Structures are given as C-alpha cells and as structure tokens.
Wavefront OBJ file of the C-alpha trace (Angstrom):
o trace
v 0.000 0.000 0.000
v 1.420 3.354 -0.951
v 2.016 6.197 1.464
v -0.627 8.168 -0.464
v -3.146 5.421 0.210
v -2.309 5.411 3.930
v -2.675 9.183 4.061
v -6.027 8.907 2.312
v -7.235 6.336 4.837
v -6.233 8.471 7.811
v -7.904 11.523 6.269
v -11.071 9.523 5.662
v -11.264 8.237 9.233
v -10.623 11.671 10.690
v -13.229 13.262 8.451
v -15.964 10.720 8.997
v -15.451 10.735 12.768
v -16.207 14.436 12.734
v -19.166 13.986 10.413
v -17.643 15.601 7.332
v -16.714 12.664 5.080
v -18.777 11.674 2.083
v -16.661 8.725 0.975
v -17.675 5.092 0.600
v -16.936 2.776 3.493
v -17.249 -0.856 4.362
v -20.459 -2.436 3.146
v -21.405 -4.822 0.415
v -22.523 -3.944 -3.565
v -7.564 -9.021 -14.886
v -5.379 -11.744 -14.580
v -2.205 -11.843 -12.560
v 1.103 -11.066 -14.246
v 4.266 -13.075 -14.660
v 7.490 -11.275 -13.972
v 10.556 -11.000 -16.170
v 14.046 -12.171 -15.412
v 16.973 -10.606 -13.606
v 17.861 -8.573 -10.545
v 14.692 -8.256 -8.421
v 14.528 -8.124 -4.639
v 14.201 -11.451 -2.869
v 11.742 -12.607 -0.241
v 11.794 -15.632 2.062
v 8.751 -17.891 1.777
v 7.186 -19.896 4.599
v 9.009 -22.981 3.265
v 12.374 -21.289 3.739
v 13.131 -20.795 0.055
v 13.667 -17.481 -1.647
v 12.128 -16.136 -4.816
v 12.553 -12.916 -6.726
v 9.718 -10.425 -6.964
v 9.408 -11.310 -10.648
v 8.501 -14.897 -9.707
v 5.600 -13.890 -7.459
v 2.098 -14.770 -8.663
v 0.237 -11.474 -8.825
v -3.442 -11.638 -7.839
v -5.838 -8.781 -8.535
v -8.087 -8.028 -5.568
v -10.912 -5.473 -5.743
v -11.401 -3.838 -2.360
v -11.483 -0.556 -0.505
v -8.408 1.338 0.678
v -10.350 2.637 3.675
v -12.053 0.875 6.554
v -11.168 -2.462 8.097
v -10.307 -4.239 4.825
v -8.020 -1.383 3.823
v -6.216 -1.832 7.134
v -5.990 -5.591 6.563
v -4.542 -5.484 3.048
v -2.112 -2.757 4.080
v -0.764 -4.946 6.894
v -0.489 -7.952 4.563
v 1.708 -5.871 2.285
v 3.709 -4.150 5.032
v 4.476 -7.494 6.722
v 5.067 -9.233 3.401
v 2.618 -12.017 4.207
v 1.646 -12.290 0.552
v 5.234 -12.496 -0.736
v 6.133 -15.037 1.949
v 3.538 -17.302 0.321
v 4.733 -16.706 -3.218
v 2.072 -14.222 -4.299
v 1.670 -10.466 -4.577
v -1.679 -8.813 -3.923
v -2.507 -6.207 -6.549
v -5.131 -4.052 -4.841
v -7.683 -2.639 -7.247
v -9.017 0.253 -5.185
v -12.757 0.627 -5.568
v -15.962 1.143 -3.599
v -17.732 -1.645 -1.695
v -20.545 -1.650 -4.247
v -18.293 -1.711 -7.326
v -15.860 -4.397 -6.156
v -18.355 -7.259 -6.466
v -19.473 -5.926 -9.839
v -15.883 -6.007 -11.085
v -15.661 -9.628 -10.008
v -18.981 -10.521 -11.624
v -17.658 -9.041 -14.874
v -14.359 -10.952 -14.440
v -12.426 -7.670 -14.522
v -10.550 -8.852 -11.403
v -9.669 -12.261 -10.002
v -10.884 -11.782 -6.437
v -12.986 -9.329 -4.453
v -14.826 -8.695 -1.229
v -18.451 -9.902 -1.492
v -21.327 -10.042 0.966
v -22.866 -13.529 1.374
v -26.294 -12.273 0.332
v -24.832 -10.404 -2.653
v -22.982 -13.509 -3.824
v -26.116 -15.656 -3.525
v -28.077 -13.127 -5.587
v -25.305 -12.941 -8.206
v -25.489 -16.704 -8.615
v -29.207 -16.540 -9.355
v -28.297 -14.165 -12.190
v -25.882 -16.525 -13.914
v -22.630 -16.135 -11.973
v -20.827 -18.940 -10.161
v -19.295 -17.005 -7.259
v -17.697 -18.869 -4.382
v -16.756 -17.521 -0.961
v -13.412 -19.119 -0.125
v -11.829 -17.184 2.733
v -12.352 -14.744 5.587
v -12.104 -10.981 5.288
v -14.464 -9.384 7.776
v -16.892 -10.655 10.350
v -19.574 -8.278 11.524
v -18.023 -5.166 13.067
v -20.998 -2.820 13.414
v -22.294 -0.777 16.313
v -25.565 1.015 16.963
v -24.518 4.430 18.286
v -26.092 7.715 19.275
v -24.840 11.082 20.418
v -23.412 11.213 23.932
v -26.108 13.599 25.151
v -29.037 11.524 23.846
v -29.722 9.734 27.119
v -33.335 8.929 26.193
v -32.161 6.149 23.902
v -30.684 2.976 25.398
v -31.706 0.189 23.005
v -33.561 -0.701 19.808
v -36.795 -0.685 21.797
v -36.354 3.043 22.465
v -35.883 3.631 18.729
v -39.215 2.250 17.558
v -40.789 4.757 15.125
v -37.666 6.913 15.435
v -35.298 7.925 12.617
v -32.225 5.660 12.399
v -29.365 6.208 9.933
v -28.136 3.181 8.006
v -26.287 2.304 4.805
v -28.578 1.729 1.851
v -29.607 -1.806 0.822
v -28.107 -4.188 -0.200
v -25.215 -3.200 2.062
v -23.844 -5.632 4.615
v -24.946 -3.309 7.409
v -28.514 -3.339 6.083
v -28.560 -7.133 5.679
v -27.157 -7.847 9.134
v -29.383 -5.276 10.823
v -32.372 -6.911 9.146
v -31.306 -10.344 10.415
v -30.646 -8.976 13.898
v -33.969 -7.185 14.209
v -35.964 -10.163 12.957
v -34.211 -12.445 15.419
v -35.031 -9.949 18.200
v -38.709 -9.994 17.230
v -38.754 -6.677 15.354
v -39.300 -5.728 11.747
v -37.471 -3.055 9.805
v -40.904 -1.432 9.465
v -40.798 -0.703 13.208
v -38.155 1.954 12.564
v -37.872 4.984 10.285
v -34.619 4.123 8.555
v -32.852 6.990 6.794
v -30.477 5.512 4.244
v -27.245 6.981 2.908
v -23.472 6.662 2.514
v -21.120 6.056 5.485
v -20.197 9.740 5.725
v -23.758 11.003 5.390
v -25.320 8.754 8.034
v -22.680 9.815 10.541
v -23.465 13.449 9.731
v -27.209 12.767 10.173
v -26.562 11.721 13.760
v -24.069 14.479 14.563
v -26.606 17.075 13.384
v -29.466 15.486 15.304
v -31.353 14.493 12.140
v -31.616 10.902 13.401
v -31.870 9.416 16.873
v -29.101 6.879 16.224
v -27.188 5.216 13.395
v -25.369 2.007 12.567
v -21.706 2.227 11.563
v -18.554 0.116 11.428
v -15.094 -0.206 12.961
v -12.754 1.699 12.801
v -15.007 4.769 12.356
v -16.992 3.894 15.485
v -13.763 3.585 17.485
v -12.831 7.222 17.025
v -16.391 8.422 17.623
v -16.763 6.470 20.866
v -13.247 7.199 22.156
v -13.692 10.931 21.574
v -16.835 10.955 23.713
v -18.895 12.379 20.870
v -20.898 9.187 20.378
v -22.198 6.509 22.749
v -22.446 2.840 21.832
v -25.864 1.261 22.364
v -25.103 -2.170 20.933
v -22.010 -3.911 19.573
v -23.398 -6.318 16.978
v -20.747 -9.066 17.400
v -21.679 -9.441 21.082
v -25.372 -9.733 20.227
v -24.745 -12.231 17.419
v -22.559 -14.284 19.759
v -25.440 -14.398 22.268
v -28.057 -15.297 19.651
v -26.184 -17.650 17.326
v -23.132 -18.751 19.291
v -20.818 -17.025 16.815
v -20.363 -13.748 14.990
v -21.678 -13.500 11.414
v -19.485 -13.323 8.316
v -19.804 -9.834 6.846
v -17.788 -9.740 3.621
v -15.817 -12.896 2.805
v -13.204 -13.301 0.083
v -14.768 -14.273 -3.250
v -13.841 -15.557 -6.697
v -15.459 -17.379 -9.588
v -15.423 -21.163 -9.301
v -13.588 -21.339 -12.627
v -10.739 -19.214 -11.243
v -10.488 -21.408 -8.143
v -10.358 -24.511 -10.353
v -7.553 -23.026 -12.443
v -5.584 -21.402 -9.594
v -5.977 -23.509 -6.436
v -2.470 -22.827 -5.097
v -2.771 -19.065 -5.585
v -6.220 -19.070 -3.968
v -4.981 -20.940 -0.904
v -1.941 -18.669 -0.609
v -4.126 -15.547 -0.749
v -6.464 -16.910 1.891
v -3.603 -17.844 4.211
v -1.861 -14.488 3.786
v -5.041 -12.699 4.837
v -5.480 -15.043 7.790
v -1.866 -14.348 8.829
v -2.723 -10.643 9.107
v -6.004 -11.297 10.889
v -4.282 -13.428 13.517
v -2.216 -10.425 14.569
v -5.447 -8.828 15.800
v -6.874 -11.927 17.470
v -3.632 -13.127 19.091
v -2.096 -9.802 20.185
v -4.713 -7.091 19.673
v -3.226 -4.302 21.770
v 0.331 -4.751 20.528
v -0.846 -4.982 16.910
v -3.115 -1.964 17.128
v -0.399 0.065 18.858
v 2.067 -0.883 16.124
v -0.325 -0.006 13.317
v -2.130 2.920 14.912
v -1.161 5.216 12.018
v -2.333 2.693 9.432
v -5.659 2.325 11.257
v -5.916 6.084 11.672
v -5.812 6.274 15.476
v -4.552 9.447 17.101
v -4.166 8.734 20.821
v -3.968 5.982 23.440
v -7.666 6.196 24.269
v -8.487 5.336 20.680
v -5.963 2.475 20.746
v -7.600 1.055 23.897
v -11.086 1.371 22.395
v -9.933 -0.296 19.166
v -8.349 -3.170 21.114
v -11.755 -3.950 22.606
v -13.512 -4.105 19.225
v -11.156 -4.880 16.356
v -10.440 -8.542 17.215
v -14.115 -9.326 16.528
v -13.737 -7.749 13.089
v -11.419 -10.435 11.756
v -12.464 -14.129 11.698
v -8.843 -15.390 11.385
v -10.070 -18.885 10.458
v -11.774 -20.670 7.578
v -13.045 -24.228 7.473
v -16.158 -26.363 7.679
v -17.457 -24.460 10.722
v -17.306 -21.117 8.929
v -18.845 -22.454 5.702
v -21.654 -24.145 7.646
v -22.360 -20.926 9.541
v -22.521 -19.046 6.247
v -25.031 -21.524 4.880
v -27.208 -20.988 7.961
v -26.893 -17.211 7.564
v -28.120 -17.443 3.972
v -30.988 -19.715 4.980
v -32.071 -17.081 7.530
v -31.765 -14.464 4.808
v -34.299 -16.425 2.764
v -36.692 -16.647 5.686
v -36.582 -12.876 6.171
v -36.837 -11.989 2.483
v -33.298 -10.682 1.944
v -32.702 -13.157 -0.880
v -35.094 -15.115 -3.090
v -36.203 -18.670 -2.374
v -34.235 -19.965 -5.361
v -30.939 -18.368 -4.230
v -28.250 -20.985 -3.435
v -27.000 -21.273 0.134
v -24.067 -23.655 -0.462
v -21.732 -21.064 -1.977
v -18.939 -21.117 0.640
v -16.082 -23.580 0.140
v -13.240 -24.579 2.436
v -11.501 -27.113 0.178
v -9.901 -25.700 -2.968
l 1 2 3 4 5 6 7 8 9 10 11 12 13 14 15 16 17 18 19 20 21 22 23 24 25 26 27 28 29
l 30 31 32 33 34 35 36 37 38 39 40 41 42 43 44 45 46 47 48 49 50 51 52 53 54 55 56 57 58 59 60 61 62 63 64 65 66 67 68 69 70 71 72 73 74 75 76 77 78 79 80 81 82 83 84 85 86 87 88 89 90 91 92 93 94 95 96 97 98 99 100 101 102 103 104 105 106 107 108 109 110 111 112 113 114 115 116 117 118 119 120 121 122 123 124 125 126 127 128 129 130 131 132 133 134 135 136 137 138 139 140 141 142 143 144 145 146 147 148 149 150 151 152 153 154 155 156 157 158 159 160 161 162 163 164 165 166 167 168 169 170 171 172 173 174 175 176 177 178 179 180 181 182 183 184 185 186 187 188 189 190 191 192 193 194 195 196 197 198 199 200 201 202 203 204 205 206 207 208 209 210 211 212 213 214 215 216 217 218 219 220 221 222 223 224 225 226 227 228 229 230 231 232 233 234 235 236 237 238 239 240 241 242 243 244 245 246 247 248 249 250 251 252 253 254 255 256 257 258 259 260 261 262 263 264 265 266 267 268 269 270 271 272 273 274 275 276 277 278 279 280 281 282 283 284 285 286 287 288 289 290 291 292 293 294 295 296 297 298 299 300 301 302 303 304 305 306 307 308 309 310 311 312 313 314 315 316 317 318 319 320 321 322 323 324 325 326 327 328 329 330 331 332 333 334 335 336 337 338 339 340 341 342 343 344 345 346 347 348 349
C-alpha cells in the first residue's frame, strides 16, 4: 500500500469521525502477471526458500483502501505475508458496491463480497464462491453522547435511524438482527445513505441513532462524541453462538479450479494478518495505529476492545456451515429469493 493510500485512509477516518466525510466505506454492492528475469529483490517464503519479486504470482483483488479491509490489506503488504507465500496482492481500489461488480464481470480475479450479494449474483448466472475470511460483523448502533433517552432498539421504535442503503452488509445484518429480536425493519424509520452522510445525520441530530462500522466507530466512541448502544458481534454471539461473516473473500469457481495454489496462498496471507489482531490485539493496534488512523492511546484502547471481533482469522467447515445458515435465515426474512443458493462457501480448494 502506498504512502498516499495510507494518508487517504487516515484523512477519511478523521473526516468521517467528525461527520464531514462523504466517501464510501465498508459495506457490500484481470489476470495476474508473470514477472521477467533478472535482478529483483528477494523474499523468504514460509518454506524457507527465496524467490525474486518477478517470480511472485500477482493476484488482482478489488477492495477498498479505507475501513477495516483497507487496514488488513495494508498490513499484509507491510508485513510481506503475501510475498512469503509466493504471491503479490494487486489491490484494485474501488468502492464496496463496485468491487463485487468487477468480479462478476471478471475484470478482477478476487474481491470482497457479501454472502447475500454472492447468492443473488449466482441466481443471475454467476458462479461465485466464498473461499476465505475478510471481515466478520463489526458494526455498532450508536447515538450522540447527550441523547440519554435512547438505550436500546426498543427506544428507537418509530424513530429515525441512519443506516447504509440496501443491499449493504450493514442493512442485511441489521435486518437479520432485528428479525431475530422480534422486530421488523418497518418498526423503525430508517434513513439511508453513505457512510459519511449517516454519521453526519446523527451528529446534526437528524436521526436518533445510526449504525456504523469499525474503525469509524472507534474514534467516535473514544472521543466521547458518540455513545455505543449495541455492539453487533456481542449480540450475534449471544443469539447464534458465533459472529456473522460480513464480507468474505470471493472468486469465480472457474478461477479457483484453475488457480488452487494461488487461492490458498491468498487466503492464508489474509489469515496471517487477521491473527495479529486476534492473538495480540493491543500490541498490533499500537504498532499499526497510524495505518488504522488512530490518534491517541484512548483510541488504541477502544480499538483493542472491538477490532479482534472484526477479523475471523479462520476458515473451514465451521465457517462455511455458519454461512449456509446465515443465507438460509436471509431467505426466511426476504433478503434473498427462495431460489438463491446457500451452499456457496467452500473450504476445500
């Protein structure tokens, strides 16, 4: 990740935390190159061998440069986790909505993709497979610090609530959450918009609360400007016994068939980075505070409480089974059609 990209991410986080950003955030909507010969830098792989940069298998990956995935891919590149596994991630910076479309059109090899979005794409003729972890749910329901009348979803019935527009991951997961709690989205007056706009709605008092994602919520809560009413991962853990997958790693089945080694290496490189947050959250967040966009120790401490839940750091039969259950629930609550496939997550490549 370039220094310009890191600067852009920090500017985005600072702006959105103060309610002034209007950039896309973290919700749901090319072949690799062979190198030439001669004189490149070398990198040590996990097997102890070395290979020149020209020998690395480049993989195009459509994703955002901001938000939690931007942090993740930046750390993969800074730590060299991709090169250690014989690949090089070529980030195709885009918006959350456009990334999946690029993959559907086969303009890139891999992308972020919401489970519901992938299921819908497959009813339209695609053959998308979810084959690795990127983000688990990392959303919070928050309100302004001085809005003491609101303590829960129950207090928000018939009130205005800011949320990302459908079919975003935030919208899908909020719909699942509310239905499981016995509510309907019709019980609330949802005001839909972009990540920057919904934060501004709340800051101006145009809505009673809004749903947003880490790391934006971290800065808002740590500053004292916003108060957290509900951390979604905790609620999902209580209701389902596990957090929900938010935007997994996706590719066409044909690409997985043709590039199994590259696919596994990409998945493992991303898991390597995620494990830094789950195994040593405070040390990792302190080390990468600039990359994340944190400005002080209070923000680091707040991030350490929330960011580990953001990254699944594992992928296997348990995760694919949980995804299938999530998609089945999505059918029951009308988020996807009855003919949408639910067996679109794969662990074996």
